[in-house]
Structures are given as structure tokens and as C-alpha cells.
C-alpha positions in Angstrom: 23.6 21.8 -3.8 20.3 22.7 -1.2 18.9 20.1 0.3 17.9 20.4 3.6 20.5 17.8 5.5 19.0 15.4 7.8 19.9 12.4 9.3 17.3 10.1 6.9 18.6 9.9 3.4 15.3 9.0 2.3 13.8 12.1 3.3 14.3 14.9 0.9 12.3 17.7 2.7 11.3 18.5 6.8 8.7 17.6 8.1 8.7 13.7 6.4 5.9 12.1 4.9 3.4 14.4 6.5 3.8 17.6 4.7 3.6 15.3 1.3 1.2 17.5 -1.3 -0.6 13.9 -1.5 -1.4 13.9 2.4 -2.8 17.6 2.3 -5.0 16.7 -0.2 -6.9 14.0 1.3 -5.8 12.0 -0.7 -5.6 8.0 1.0 -4.4 4.4 0.6 -8.3 4.4 -0.3 -8.7 7.2 -3.0 -5.6 6.6 -4.7 -4.3 2.7 -7.2 -3.5 0.9 -4.8 -5.7 -1.6 -2.7 -7.0 -2.0 0.2 -6.2 -4.2 3.1 -9.7 -5.5 2.4 -9.6 -5.9 -0.9 -6.2 -8.4 -0.8 -7.7 -9.9 2.4 -10.4 -10.9 -0.5 -8.1 -12.0 -2.5 -6.5 -14.4 -0.1 -9.3 -16.0 1.5 -10.7 -16.0 -2.4 -7.6 -17.4 -4.3 -7.7 -19.9 -1.3 -11.2 -21.7 -1.7 -10.1 -22.3 -5.3 -7.1 -23.5 -4.7 -9.2 -26.1 -2.3 -11.8 -26.1 -4.6 -9.4 -27.7 -7.2 -7.7 -29.6 -5.7 -10.5 -31.1 -4.1 -11.2 -32.1 -8.0 -7.6 -33.6 -8.4 -7.6 -35.3 -5.5 
């Protein structure tokens, strides 16, 4: 087994996440297949408004 010994069992290479290829090429949360916090906030607000409208129609 040639893997380096680290104190973190989830860390498989030296240097941690900052040296992962995704970070070195500049991929960020806004460029990959994840949504940004602004998008999540907008979805939460839209959902809250939709529930309020549904409840207003029912009650």
C-alpha cells in the first residue's frame, strides 16, 4: 500500500482539497453541476410563496 499516512482517514493525497485538480483548473460551485446558494435561496422563497398561495385558496 503506497498511500501516504495522514491523520484524516478521508484524505487520500497530500495537501488536501485545495490541491485537487478541480480547484486547480478553476472549477467553482458556479461552474460545475451544483447550484449556488443564491439559486437555493430563490427556490426556497418561491416555494414559500407557493405554499402561502395554496393555503390562502384552501382556507
